[in-house]
Each structure stands twice: as structure tokens, then as C-alpha cells.
N, CA and C of each residue as an Amber inpcrd file, in Angstrom:
protein
   474
  39.3710000  11.7750000 -43.2430000  38.5130000  12.1450000 -44.3410000
  38.8070000  11.2070000 -45.5110000  37.7770000  10.7610000 -46.1870000
  37.9640000   9.8460000 -47.3030000  38.0410000  10.6120000 -48.6110000
  38.5980000   9.9460000 -49.6170000  38.7170000  10.5610000 -50.9380000
  37.3280000  10.8010000 -51.5110000  37.1250000  11.9560000 -52.1090000
  35.8310000  12.2900000 -52.6960000  34.8410000  12.8290000 -51.6740000
  35.2930000  13.1910000 -50.4980000  34.4180000  13.7090000 -49.4460000
  33.8470000  15.0640000 -49.8630000  32.5350000  15.2350000 -49.6760000
  31.8770000  16.5050000 -50.0150000  31.6240000  17.3500000 -48.7720000
  32.0010000  16.8510000 -47.6120000  31.7960000  17.5270000 -46.3220000
  30.3210000  17.6880000 -45.9790000  29.4740000  16.8900000 -46.6270000
  28.0470000  16.8930000 -46.3110000  27.7790000  15.6490000 -45.4790000
  28.1380000  15.7280000 -44.2060000  28.0810000  14.5640000 -43.3200000
  26.6610000  14.0520000 -43.1210000  25.6670000  14.9010000 -43.3490000
  24.2810000  14.4810000 -43.1660000  23.8430000  13.4240000 -44.1580000
  24.4800000  13.3860000 -45.3240000  24.0810000  12.4090000 -46.3360000
  25.1200000  11.3100000 -46.5130000  26.1170000  11.3080000 -45.6810000
  27.2300000  10.3740000 -45.8200000  27.1610000   9.3120000 -44.7230000
  27.4680000   8.1060000 -45.0610000  27.4750000   7.0360000 -44.0780000
  28.8700000   6.6500000 -43.6080000  29.8880000   7.3490000 -44.1130000
  31.2670000   7.0240000 -43.7710000  31.5850000   7.4910000 -42.3530000
  32.5240000   6.7890000 -41.7320000  32.9890000   7.1640000 -40.4030000
  34.4050000   7.7170000 -40.5480000  34.5120000   9.0430000 -40.5990000
  35.8260000   9.6440000 -40.8160000  36.0950000  10.7280000 -39.7700000
  37.3510000  11.2040000 -39.7440000  37.7540000  12.1790000 -38.7230000
  37.0680000  13.5180000 -38.8880000  36.6510000  13.8940000 -40.0940000
  35.9850000  15.1860000 -40.2680000  34.5950000  15.1740000 -39.6320000
  34.0890000  13.9840000 -39.3230000  32.7890000  13.8640000 -38.6880000
  32.8770000  14.1030000 -37.1700000  34.0730000  13.9820000 -36.6160000
  34.2480000  14.1720000 -35.1730000  33.8630000  15.5910000 -34.7760000
  33.0710000  15.6940000 -33.7250000  32.6800000  17.0230000 -33.2570000
  33.7790000  17.5810000 -32.3510000  33.9610000  18.9000000 -32.3770000
  35.0020000  19.4940000 -31.5410000  34.6630000  19.3850000 -30.0580000
  35.6740000  19.3610000 -29.2350000  35.4910000  19.2750000 -27.7920000
  35.5220000  20.6940000 -27.2180000  34.3810000  21.1550000 -26.6940000
  34.2810000  22.4980000 -26.1360000  34.3990000  22.4960000 -24.6200000
  34.7260000  21.3630000 -24.0470000  34.7980000  21.2570000 -22.5900000
  35.9330000  22.1260000 -22.0260000  35.6200000  22.8370000 -20.9530000
  36.6140000  23.6480000 -20.2540000  36.8050000  23.0050000 -18.8920000
  38.0330000  22.6720000 -18.5630000  38.3260000  21.9420000 -17.3400000
  38.5910000  22.8800000 -16.1700000  38.2870000  22.3990000 -14.9860000
  38.5830000  23.1430000 -13.7620000  40.0840000  23.2400000 -13.5590000
  40.4780000  24.2310000 -12.7830000  41.8880000  24.3750000 -12.4210000
  42.3180000  23.1710000 -11.5950000  43.5800000  22.8180000 -11.7170000
  44.1130000  21.7210000 -10.9250000  43.9400000  22.0410000  -9.4400000
  43.4310000  21.0900000  -8.6870000  43.1900000  21.2900000  -7.2610000
  41.7790000  21.7580000  -6.9450000  40.9790000  22.0340000  -7.9880000
  39.5900000  22.4550000  -7.7800000  38.6660000  21.2510000  -7.8230000
  37.5270000  21.4050000  -7.1660000  36.5420000  20.3330000  -7.1600000
  35.1390000  20.9310000  -7.0930000  34.3410000  20.6790000  -8.1430000
  32.9430000  21.0970000  -8.1860000  32.1430000  19.8850000  -8.6150000
  31.1920000  19.4730000  -7.7720000  30.4350000  18.2630000  -8.0700000
  29.2270000  18.5180000  -8.9610000  28.3830000  19.4950000  -8.6100000
  27.1650000  19.7700000  -9.3770000  27.0770000  21.2570000  -9.6880000
  26.6720000  21.5720000 -10.9380000  26.5320000  22.9580000 -11.3800000
  25.0720000  23.1990000 -11.7540000  24.4990000  24.2660000 -11.1910000
  23.1000000  24.6100000 -11.4470000  23.0500000  26.0390000 -11.9720000
  22.5640000  26.2070000 -13.2020000  22.4520000  27.5260000 -13.8110000
  21.1040000  28.1460000 -13.5230000  21.1050000  29.4280000 -13.1860000
  19.8690000  30.1790000 -12.9540000  19.7220000  31.0900000 -14.1640000
  18.6990000  30.8370000 -14.9960000  18.5520000  31.5330000 -16.2750000
  17.1490000  32.1120000 -16.4400000  17.0570000  33.0960000 -17.3400000
  15.7730000  33.6880000 -17.7020000  15.9350000  34.3960000 -19.0360000
  14.8490000  34.5210000 -19.7510000  14.8720000  35.1970000 -21.0440000
  14.9190000  36.7060000 -20.9340000  14.7100000  37.2470000 -19.7660000
  14.7460000  38.7010000 -19.6210000  15.3970000  39.0810000 -18.3050000
  15.7660000  40.3360000 -18.2000000  16.4040000  40.8220000 -16.9880000
  15.3860000  41.3300000 -15.9780000  15.8360000  41.5330000 -14.7520000
  14.9950000  42.1160000 -13.7220000  13.9480000  41.2030000 -13.1370000
  14.1310000  39.9060000 -13.2860000  13.1280000  38.9620000 -12.7790000
  13.5540000  38.2740000 -11.4800000  14.7570000  38.5880000 -10.9880000
  15.1840000  38.0440000  -9.7120000  16.1310000  36.8680000  -9.7770000
  16.8490000  36.7070000 -10.8950000  17.7970000  35.5900000 -11.0000000
  18.8610000  35.6460000  -9.9110000  19.3770000  36.8300000  -9.6570000
  20.4240000  36.9690000  -8.6410000  19.8820000  36.6650000  -7.2550000
  18.6750000  37.1080000  -6.9730000  18.0510000  36.8140000  -5.6780000
  17.8440000  35.3120000  -5.5230000  17.3240000  34.6650000  -6.5490000
  17.1040000  33.2150000  -6.4990000  18.4380000  32.4850000  -6.3220000
  19.4720000  32.9300000  -7.0540000  20.7970000  32.3260000  -6.9280000
  21.3090000  32.4340000  -5.4960000  21.2100000  33.6310000  -4.9260000
  21.6920000  33.8550000  -3.5610000  20.9020000  33.0240000  -2.5500000
  19.5900000  32.9710000  -2.7080000  18.7580000  32.2070000  -1.7660000
  19.0260000  30.7060000  -1.8730000  19.1790000  30.2030000  -3.0950000
  19.4940000  28.7790000  -3.2660000  20.8420000  28.4350000  -2.6390000
  21.8250000  29.2960000  -2.8560000  23.1490000  29.0400000  -2.2820000
  23.0940000  29.0650000  -0.7580000  22.3950000  30.0460000  -0.2030000
  22.2840000  30.1390000   1.2620000  21.5450000  28.9400000   1.8440000
  20.4520000  28.5400000   1.2150000  19.6810000  27.3960000   1.7040000
  20.4640000  26.1010000   1.6220000  21.1590000  25.9090000   0.5200000
  21.9610000  24.6930000   0.3420000  23.1220000  24.6730000   1.3330000
  23.7210000  25.8500000   1.5420000  24.8090000  25.9710000   2.5070000
  24.3060000  25.6770000   3.9210000  23.1320000  26.1900000   4.2360000
  22.5390000  25.9570000   5.5610000  22.2420000  24.4730000   5.7730000
  21.9660000  23.7460000   4.6970000  21.7210000  22.3020000   4.7920000
  23.0080000  21.4970000   4.9570000  24.1450000  22.2030000   5.0070000
  25.4100000  21.5270000   5.2800000  26.2600000  21.2070000   4.0700000
  25.8780000  21.6980000   2.9040000  26.6570000  21.4380000   1.6950000
  27.5660000  22.6210000   1.3900000  28.7680000  22.3360000   0.9140000
  29.6970000  23.3870000   0.4930000  29.1730000  23.9660000  -0.8210000
  28.9220000  25.2830000  -0.8470000  28.3340000  25.9060000  -2.0290000
  29.2160000  27.0270000  -2.5530000  29.0000000  27.3530000  -3.8260000
  29.7200000  28.4440000  -4.4780000  28.7900000  29.0990000  -5.4860000
  29.1150000  30.3470000  -5.8130000  28.3760000  31.0780000  -6.8440000
  29.3730000  31.6260000  -7.8510000  29.1250000  31.3310000  -9.1210000
  29.8740000  31.9340000 -10.2070000  28.9340000  32.9640000 -10.8310000
  29.2630000  34.2350000 -10.7000000  28.4260000  35.3180000 -11.2090000
  28.7840000  35.5560000 -12.6720000  28.0450000  34.9050000 -13.5780000
  28.3180000  35.0070000 -15.0070000  27.6600000  36.2420000 -15.6250000
  26.9200000  37.0010000 -14.8340000  26.3130000  38.2490000 -15.3110000
  27.3810000  39.3380000 -15.2230000  28.3260000  39.3050000 -16.1560000
  29.5220000  40.1450000 -16.1120000  29.1840000  41.6340000 -16.1480000
  28.2290000  42.0310000 -16.9740000  27.9270000  43.4590000 -17.1150000
  26.9670000  43.9790000 -16.0530000  26.3920000  43.1040000 -15.2620000
  25.4930000  43.5370000 -14.1890000  25.6450000  42.6870000 -12.9490000
  26.8630000  42.6110000 -12.4160000  27.0950000  41.7170000 -11.2760000
  26.4760000  42.2620000  -9.9880000  25.6270000  41.4620000  -9.3530000
  24.9980000  41.9260000  -8.1110000  25.2070000  40.9590000  -6.9520000
  25.7460000  39.8020000  -7.2140000  25.9440000  38.7910000  -6.1730000
  26.8590000  39.2920000  -5.0490000  28.0080000  39.9100000  -5.3370000
  28.8690000  40.3610000  -4.2340000  28.1690000  41.3310000  -3.2850000
  27.3620000  42.2130000  -3.8280000  26.6500000  43.1670000  -2.9790000
  25.6600000  42.4340000  -2.0750000  25.0120000  41.4070000  -2.5960000
  24.0550000  40.6330000  -1.7930000  24.7380000  39.9450000  -0.6150000
  26.0180000  39.6100000  -0.7670000  26.7540000  38.9130000   0.2870000
  27.6940000  39.8250000   1.0670000  27.6470000  41.1090000   0.7660000
  28.4920000  42.0560000   1.4920000  29.9650000  41.9480000   1.1630000
  30.2800000  41.4200000  -0.0140000  31.6770000  41.2820000  -0.4270000
  32.1250000  42.5490000  -1.1380000  33.3340000  42.9670000  -0.8700000
  33.8710000  44.1940000  -1.4420000  34.9510000  43.8820000  -2.4620000
  35.3030000  44.8890000  -3.2190000  36.3760000  44.7970000  -4.1920000
  37.6130000  44.2210000  -3.5020000  38.2900000  43.3420000  -4.1750000
  39.4920000  42.7340000  -3.6030000  39.2010000  41.4580000  -2.8270000
  37.9270000  41.0740000  -2.7130000  37.5860000  39.8380000  -1.9980000
  38.0910000  38.6150000  -2.7460000  38.0810000  38.6950000  -4.0690000
  38.6630000  37.6290000  -4.8820000  40.0690000  38.0810000  -5.2310000
  41.0240000  37.2120000  -5.0430000  42.4100000  37.6200000  -5.2520000
  43.1480000  36.6380000  -6.1430000  44.2500000  37.0870000  -6.6810000
  45.1090000  36.2110000  -7.4520000  45.8810000  35.3350000  -6.4810000
  45.9390000  34.0590000  -6.7930000  46.6320000  33.1160000  -5.9310000
  48.1300000  33.3300000  -5.9300000  48.8130000  32.5940000  -5.1020000
  50.2570000  32.7320000  -4.9570000  51.0200000  32.4660000  -6.2520000
  50.4690000  31.6020000  -7.1050000  51.1780000  31.2680000  -8.3390000
  50.9730000  32.3210000  -9.4260000  50.0710000  33.2930000  -9.2060000
  49.8220000  34.3440000 -10.1740000  48.9670000  33.9180000 -11.3460000
  48.6890000  32.6340000 -11.4920000  47.9140000  32.1360000 -12.6200000
  46.4820000  31.7930000 -12.2350000  46.2270000  31.6600000 -10.9640000
  44.8940000  31.2750000 -10.5180000  44.3210000  32.3200000  -9.5740000
  42.9880000  32.3170000  -9.4810000  42.3020000  33.2450000  -8.5820000
  41.6940000  32.4700000  -7.4290000  41.5620000  33.1460000  -6.3180000
  40.8650000  32.5890000  -5.1700000  39.5570000  33.3560000  -5.0300000
  38.4270000  32.6650000  -4.9150000  37.1470000  33.3660000  -4.8560000
  36.9770000  34.1300000  -3.5430000  36.0640000  35.1050000  -3.5770000
  35.6930000  35.7770000  -2.3420000  34.9360000  34.7930000  -1.4710000
  34.9410000  35.0170000  -0.1840000  34.2780000  34.1130000   0.7480000
  33.2890000  34.9100000   1.5920000  32.0150000  34.4940000   1.5550000
  30.9910000  35.1860000   2.3320000  31.1160000  34.8260000   3.8070000
  30.3800000  35.5170000   4.6500000  30.4000000  35.2230000   6.0860000
  29.9380000  33.7980000   6.3620000  29.1020000  33.2530000   5.4920000
  28.6200000  31.8840000   5.6530000  29.4680000  30.8590000   4.9220000
  30.6680000  31.2500000   4.4730000  31.6190000  30.3730000   3.7660000
  31.1460000  29.9280000   2.3890000  30.3850000  30.7770000   1.6940000
  30.0150000  30.5110000   0.3040000  31.0740000  31.1720000  -0.5730000
  31.6890000  30.3900000  -1.4520000  32.6970000  30.9300000  -2.3620000
  31.9950000  31.6910000  -3.4800000  32.4970000  32.8890000  -3.8030000
  31.8720000  33.7380000  -4.8210000  32.9420000  34.2760000  -5.7590000
  32.6980000  34.1380000  -7.0680000  33.5690000  34.7690000  -8.0610000
  32.6990000  35.6450000  -8.9480000  33.0920000  36.9210000  -9.0290000
  32.3360000  37.9060000  -9.7960000  33.2960000  38.9520000 -10.3460000
  32.9230000  39.5380000 -11.4600000  33.8050000  40.5150000 -12.1050000
  34.0800000  41.7240000 -11.2330000  33.0850000  42.2040000 -10.4850000
  33.3520000  43.4220000  -9.7200000  34.1960000  43.1800000  -8.4710000
  34.5110000  41.9400000  -8.1600000  35.4630000  41.6640000  -7.0870000
  36.8900000  41.8930000  -7.5590000  37.0720000  41.9570000  -8.8800000
  38.4060000  42.0890000  -9.4570000  38.7040000  43.4920000  -9.9850000
  37.6780000  44.3350000 -10.0920000  37.8610000  45.6730000 -10.6350000
  38.5770000  46.5930000  -9.6530000  39.2420000  47.5950000 -10.1820000
  39.8980000  48.5730000  -9.3240000  38.8680000  49.3350000  -8.4940000
  37.7650000  49.7300000  -9.1460000  36.6400000  50.3740000  -8.4590000
  35.4050000  49.5510000  -8.7810000  34.7410000  49.0220000  -7.7620000
  33.6320000  48.0950000  -8.0060000  32.4670000  48.7110000  -8.7660000
  32.4060000  50.0420000  -8.8640000  31.3340000  50.6920000  -9.6160000
  31.7330000  50.9900000 -11.0560000  32.9710000  50.6370000 -11.4550000
  33.4000000  50.8510000 -12.8390000  32.5010000  50.0540000 -13.7810000
  32.0500000  50.6710000 -14.8790000  31.2030000  49.9320000 -15.8270000
  32.0200000  48.9430000 -16.6460000  31.3880000  47.8590000 -17.0110000
  32.0080000  46.8750000 -17.8970000  31.1800000  46.8720000 -19.1670000
  31.8050000  47.1900000 -20.2810000  31.0590000  47.3050000 -21.5330000
  31.4620000  46.2220000 -22.5340000  31.9590000  45.1190000 -22.0520000
  32.3460000  44.0100000 -22.9130000  31.1030000  43.3520000 -23.4840000
  31.2680000  42.6750000 -24.5880000  30.1850000  41.9390000 -25.2170000
  30.7010000  40.6030000 -25.7410000  29.7660000  39.7210000 -26.0500000
  29.9990000  38.4760000 -26.7570000  31.1570000  37.6230000 -26.3090000
  32.1170000  37.3970000 -27.2270000  33.2110000  36.4680000 -26.9460000
  34.0650000  36.8590000 -25.7400000  34.2370000  38.1570000 -25.4990000
  35.0430000  38.5880000 -24.3580000  34.3780000  38.1330000 -23.0620000
  33.0580000  38.3390000 -22.9630000  32.3260000  37.9110000 -21.7660000
  32.4110000  36.3960000 -21.6120000  32.2320000  35.6690000 -22.7130000
  32.3100000  34.2040000 -22.6570000  33.6720000  33.7510000 -22.1380000
  34.7280000  34.4200000 -22.5650000  36.0660000  34.0430000 -22.1110000
  36.2780000  34.3610000 -20.6360000  35.6890000  35.4520000 -20.1490000
  35.8070000  35.7750000 -18.7230000  35.1150000  34.6960000 -17.8960000
  33.9320000  34.2670000 -18.3290000  33.2130000  33.2100000 -17.6010000
  34.0320000  31.9170000 -17.6170000  34.6450000  31.5870000 -18.7530000
  35.5160000  30.4120000 -18.8250000  36.6850000  30.5510000 -17.8580000
  37.2520000  31.7490000 -17.7650000  38.3650000  31.9700000 -16.8370000
  37.8980000  31.8210000 -15.3940000  36.7120000  32.3250000 -15.0690000
  36.1910000  32.1590000 -13.7120000  36.0620000  30.6770000 -13.3790000
  35.6850000  29.8650000 -14.3470000  35.5290000  28.4310000 -14.1400000
  36.8820000  27.7360000 -14.0480000  37.7690000  28.0490000 -14.9960000
  38.9950000  27.2600000 -15.1310000  40.2200000  27.8280000 -14.4120000
  40.1710000  29.0820000 -13.9880000  41.3360000  29.6700000 -13.3410000
  41.0780000  30.0470000 -11.8850000  39.9390000  29.6540000 -11.3670000
  39.6290000  29.8930000  -9.9570000  39.7840000  28.5800000  -9.2120000
  40.3530000  28.6390000  -8.0390000  40.5020000  27.4460000  -7.2060000
  39.2160000  27.2940000  -6.3880000  38.3750000  26.3840000  -6.8270000
  37.1240000  26.0810000  -6.1310000  37.3960000  24.9160000  -5.1870000
  37.1180000  25.0900000  -3.9030000  37.5170000  24.1270000  -2.8880000
  36.3720000  23.2040000  -2.4760000  36.3960000  21.9790000  -2.9390000
  35.4490000  20.9300000  -2.5470000  33.9910000  21.3890000  -2.5790000
  33.5810000  22.0040000  -3.6830000  32.2240000  22.5330000  -3.8240000
  31.2700000  21.4030000  -4.2030000  30.2230000  21.2390000  -3.4390000
  29.1850000  20.2530000  -3.7430000  28.2020000  20.8280000  -4.7690000
  27.7450000  22.0710000  -4.5500000  26.8020000  22.7300000  -5.4540000
  27.3140000  24.1060000  -5.8440000  27.4650000  24.3170000  -7.1510000
  27.8040000  25.6400000  -7.6590000  26.5850000  26.1870000  -8.3890000
  26.2010000  27.4080000  -8.0220000  25.1000000  28.0920000  -8.6730000
  25.6820000  29.1520000  -9.5890000  25.2110000  29.1890000 -10.8370000
  25.7170000  30.1390000 -11.8110000  24.6090000  31.1440000 -12.1160000
  24.8420000  32.4040000 -11.7390000  23.9110000  33.4850000 -12.0280000
  24.1790000  33.9660000 -13.4480000  23.2890000  33.5990000 -14.3650000
  23.4870000  33.8940000 -15.7840000  22.9610000  35.2800000 -16.1370000
  23.5020000  35.8770000 -17.2130000  22.9950000  37.1660000 -17.6670000
  21.6200000  37.0250000 -18.3160000  20.8900000  38.1290000 -18.4590000
  19.5720000  38.0680000 -19.0980000  19.6490000  37.4950000 -20.5100000
  18.6510000  36.7340000 -20.8730000  18.5480000  36.2140000 -22.2280000
  19.3210000  34.9470000 -22.5010000  19.8670000  34.3120000 -21.4760000
  20.6390000  33.0870000 -21.7210000  19.8310000  31.8630000 -21.3430000
């Protein structure tokens, strides 16, 4: 920052450290590999985002690509039910710091909040920053194994 800085970077031509934008990037866990990420989004709920996510993952998997689904719809997770995955399908890894995703019969890796709950029907009433942090943890603390395409089932309105 230079002397006399007003912090109004829009009208300033100086190149200083206060102009640097923060880095919001969240890195994958060591040993994970995800090549392409595709988000399934909609402005409203009940339009079939989870169905589209599941069908895209199945079709891509059938074409021979390693696929995964990150269920970012924390308060309304439906992906595990679509794949017949039960509570406990996603587990904490041997090191205790990382999670291993659930694996469908077709070898699609799935991470969802209700795979980690004590009772998969327990309601989740989290909002805002807490949900964002859970999604970050699913990304950065799960060991994703050589995933070519990851589909992210987003919550309504994102």
C-alpha cells in the first residue's frame, strides 16, 4: 500500500498489495484427482437437478469414464437414495482426517451429507456459511480417486 492510499482502487492507477484479490481456491486432498467439475444448478427446487446429475454420471460412467458425484444439496440430499447407498457408505479414512466416498454398484464415487449421519432421515437445518464449509470439506477432505468427471448436485437457487 502506498502513502496517501484512500483504498478506492477503482480510481487509482497504483499497483500495490492492497489491490491483490484474495485467493478463495480450495485444494483437493493429497492423493485425490478430479479432472473436470460440472455443476448442475437451477433457480428453484423440484425441477430434477438430482435426476439429471444421476443420469449424467451414469451415462458418463457407462462411456468408460471414472465419475463421481458431490451432493452439495446438504439440506435435501437425494443422490444416495438414487444409487441405493445407505448410511455409513462414506467413511472416515484410516488417517482420521479424510473421508472415503460411498461407491455405487457401477463404481461411481458419491459424497453426501446423509451418508455421514447417524440416521439418514435426520433433518439438517444448517444454513449459509455452515453449509458452504461442509461442501468445502466434501471437496478437500474426501479422497477422490482418479475422477475424470465430477458432477455437483447444487441446492435450489444456486
